[in-house]
N, C-alpha and C positions, 0 to 999 in steps of 0.2 A: 576441492579447493587445493591448489598446488602451493605448498609452502616452500619458500626459498630462503636464502641467507638474509638475516635481519638487517644487514648493513645496507643503507640506501645507495643506489647506483647513481652517481652524479652525471652519468652520460644520458640517463633517461630524463624526459621532460618533467618539470615540477607540475604536479596536478593539484589544482585548487578545487575544492568542493564546497558549494554554498547550499545548505540544506542537508543536515546530518541526521535526518530521521531514519526510518527503517531502511529505505532503499539507499539513500546517500551514505548512511553510516556503514552499511555492509560493503558498499563500493569502496569506501575509504579503507576499511580494514583489509579487504582483499588485495587492493593495490599496494598497501604497505607490505603485505606478505610477499608481494612480487617485486620488492625493492624500489618501488616508486616513492619519491618524497611527496608527502601530502600536507597541504595547508588548507585548513577548513574553517568555516564559520557557520554558526547557527544561533538563533536568538535564545534557544533553550540551553541552559547551563549543563544539564545532564547529558545532552548530546555532545557538547564540547568536551566534557569530562571523559566520555567514552573514547573520543578520538585521541585525547592526550594519553590515556591509558594504553591505547593500541600503538602509540609511538608517533602519532602525527603532531603537527604544529597547529595550535589553535590561534587563529588570527583575531584581532579585536574588531574587525569590520569587514564588510564586503570589499571596500576599497583596498584594504591591505592584502586580501586574497588576490584581487585583480592585479596588483602591482607585482606580486611574487610568482604568480602562476604562468606557465607556458600554455597549459590547457586548463580551462576552467569549466567544470561540470556543475550544472544547476539541477536540483531536485526539489521542487517546491509544491506545496499542497494547494495553494489558492492563487487566483488571478491577481489579487491584491499583493500578495507576497512577491509574485513574479515581477510585477510592475515596479515595486519598491526596489527590489534587488537590481533589476536591469537599468533603472534610472541611475543608481549609484555606480554600476559598472560603466555605463556610457559617460557619466561625468568624469570618472577617473581616467578613462581612455582619451577623452578630449583634452584633459589637462596634461596628461603624460602619455602621449601616443606610444604604442609598442605593438609588436607582432604577438598575436594571441589567437587561440582557437577556443571558441565558446561552444559547449555541447549542452544543449537544453534537452532534458530528459523527462520533464513533467508531462502529465496528461491533463491538459486544460483546453479551453476553446481555441479554435483556429484563429480567431480574431486576436487572441493574446500573442500567439506566435508571430503573426503578421506585424503586430505593433512593435515587437522587439526589433525586427529588421529595420524599422523606420528610425529607431533611436540611436543606433550605433554608427560610429565612424565607418566609412566605406573602405578606407585604406588600412592594410595590415590586420584587419579583423576578419576571421573566418567564422561564420555562424552556421552551426549544424543543428538539425532537429532530429533527435534520436530517442524517442520514447521506448520504454522497456515493458515488455509483456512478461509477467511472471511475478512471483512473490519472493520474499527473503528466503523462505524454505526451499523454493525451487532453484535459487541461485547456488545453493550449496551442492546441488546435483548438476550444476552447469547447464541448467535447463531454461535459462532466460532466453528470450528473443529480443535483440536490440535492433529496432528498425532505423537504419542509418540513412539520413537524407541530407542533401546539401551539395556543395561543390565536390565533385568526385575526388579530386586530388587531395583536398583537405580531409575528406572522409578516410582516404587511404592512409594518411599520416597518423590518424588516431586509432586505426585498427589494432595495433599491438596492445593498446589499453583495453579495447573491447574484448580481445582474445583472453585477457586475464579474467574477465568476468563471465564469459559465455562462449559456448562452441557455435553459437548461431547469431551472427550479426550481419544480415544481408544488406547490401546497398539497394535502396528502393527508389532512388531518383532524386529529383529536385527538392529543395527545402520545403518542408510541409508535408511531403508524402509519408514521412515517418509517422506523424500524428494520425494521418488518414488510415494508415495500416493498423495502428493501435486501436482506432475506433472500430474497425472491422473485427479485430480480435475480441474486443470487449463486447461488441454486439453479440457475437457467438457465445461468449462466456456467460452473458446474462441469460441466454436461452438455455444453454446446456445445464447451468446450475439449477434452474427451476425444473427442468426436465428430469434431472436426477432426483430432486426432492419429490417430484410427482411419482416417479417409478418406485422409490422407497416406500412411499405412502400406499401406493397400489399393492405392492408386494405384501405389506403388513395386513392390509384389509382382506386379502384373499388367502391369508394364512401361510405365506412363504417367509422364510428367513432372509431378510435383506442382505445379510452377510454372504449367504450362498449365492444370491443374485450377483453381488459384486465379484465374488470369486470366479463365477462363470463368464460374466460379460466384461468385467474390467480389462482382462488381457486381450479381449477380442479385437482383431484389426479392423473389424467392420463396425461394431457397436461401441466398443470401449473408447474412452477419451481421457486425456490428461485431467480434465475437470472431474470426470467420474471417479478416477482413482484418487484424486486429491480431496474432493469434498464429501464423497459418499461415506467414508469412515466417520466423519463428524456426525453425519445424519444417523448412522447406525447406533453410535454411542450416545447420541443426543447431547454431546458436549461440544461447545463452539468457541472455546477459549483455551489457549491464546489464538486469536484469529489470524488467518492468512490474508484476509481482506475484510475490513469492518463494513457493516451494512451502511453506516452513515457516510463513509468515504465513497462507497460504491454508488450511492444515490447521486453524487456529484457527476460521476462518469455517465450514469443513465441520462441525466439532464442534458449534458453536453452532446451526447450522441443523438438524443431526440431532437434537440434544437437544430443540429446540423442537417438531419434528415428533412425536417420541415423547410429549412432554408433552400434546399435543392429540389423539393417536391418529391421526395422518395417515400413511399409507404413502407412501414415496418410493422405489419400486423402482429407477427409472432413476438417480436421484441416488446411491443406496446402491451401485449397481453401479460407479460411478466411483471410489468411495473407495479400493479396493485399488490402483488405478493411481497415485493421488497418494501413497499410503503406500509403494509400491514405489519411486517417484521419491526419496522421503526416504531409503530404505534403500540406494539406489544412489549416494548422495552428492550429490544434486541439490537439497538443501534451500535453498540460497541462489540457485538458478537460477530462471528464469522458469517459470511453470506450463506453458508450452508444451513443457517438457522431458518431459511425459508421452509425447510422440512417441518419445523414446528408449526408454522402458519398452516400448511396443508394438512398436517396431522390433526390440528384442532378442527379444521373445516370438515375433515372426514370422521370426526368423533372419536379419534384414537386417544387424544389427550384432552384433559379439561383445562390445562394451562401449559405454557411452555416451560421447559426444564429450568431455564435460567431464572424465571420469575419464581418458580417453586423453590429453587435453591436459595434465592434471596430471602424468601419468607422464612425458611428454616433457619438461616443464619441470624435473621432478626429475632426470631423466637428464642434461639439459644442465647443470644446476647441479653435479651430481656430476662430470661430465666436466671442467667448468671448474675445479672445486676440485682435481681430480687433476692438471690441467695446470700449476697454479701451485705444486704441491708438489715441492720439490726433494729427491730421495733421494740421500744421500751414499753413495758406494761405499766399502767398507772394504777396504783392501789387506791381503791376507794376508802375513805375514812369510815371506821366502824362507829356507828352511833348506838350508844347504849340506851335502851329504853328504861326510863325511870318510872317505877311503879308507885 
């Protein structure tokens, strides 16, 4: 991450960010370090507090961000959130028309992206679809891929912003192609992740050290992948927090990809074979853990573990808490009255 002078450059466009979660938050902080003026909004007070601490301006509403921003980036977790936000953006722009570029980075259904385009004024508003492949940890290594799609001239105008965030922001064509590219990326990640978990489990069952397997195959230009290098260390240590991608969030992406494939009549046999493994991780209480926890599911299936490490750790913590509580409880003994026998 390239750090520059902390004084904002007034010649640069004002960047608004709605959705200051993991991805939106790190975008805001990085752009601030690159002298952009940032105005942001999130319904979570803690997210707003992080932006304020980093030096950004916290707006009171989506409308306020829309009014102040030259470029407005949205990073939203659900279809409902996206529709609420873009209804407010559209209402604001219809009441006070202005030139603005809207950069939608969320990974949601194609129908949601199409819906946005029907809501906005046609004049002065450039709408781009630019989903991001990568995690917050990968961003620090400038390893994000930003799939840039929409009107090419508008995409070129915001490339300096993307260059602050990543070394890889290819233009992939018309609006909507960005999301389609992200679906292809996530389709492969779903498969690679479970494949890595399977290899780690297989290595353990035949008596190999999975760390040695990673050391040999991780750097390989033929077998090694970024997913292998990112997720296999979690699997080896059997520690899945803090997560790079939560299982419960990943389930949303799996659903969207599966629905799109059905809608176009495309078979995805390998992708579909991974789905029960992620579902089993959810059932085993791993929803908030990293998707690498699929290794726990396969490890139990193989008889390597009697329960996943997260559940075991939770039981130990609960037992310690119970023991501590018991130690601090003072039990008063009640003296029984002595009855003298009268002869």
